[in-house]
C-alpha positions, 0 to 999 in steps of 0.5 A: 167136151174134148175130141181124141184123135187116134192115128195109125201112122206107118212110120210109128211103131204104135197108134198116135193119140192126141187131144183137141178142143174142137172138131176143126182142130182135129183136122188142123192137126191132121193137115199140119202133121200129115200133110205139112207141104200142103199137097192135099190143101185144096181137099175137104176133110173127107178127101184128105182122109181118104188120100192119106189112107192110101198112104198108110195112115188111118184116122179115128176120132171121137168126142169125149166128155171131160 
């Protein structure tokens, strides 16, 4: 199994798709890529997504059979 993350990034012209080995790696990627300064470091994954959604990001992730 692999996790696919599709991100609507307001600075990108089209959705960005990445794949990750685990669910935790999905959120590690979100934190490292979209909150590199750690502004939301104390937030859980749901709150992190909500705050980033307010900045124009949208995240869709799903588990795929490999």
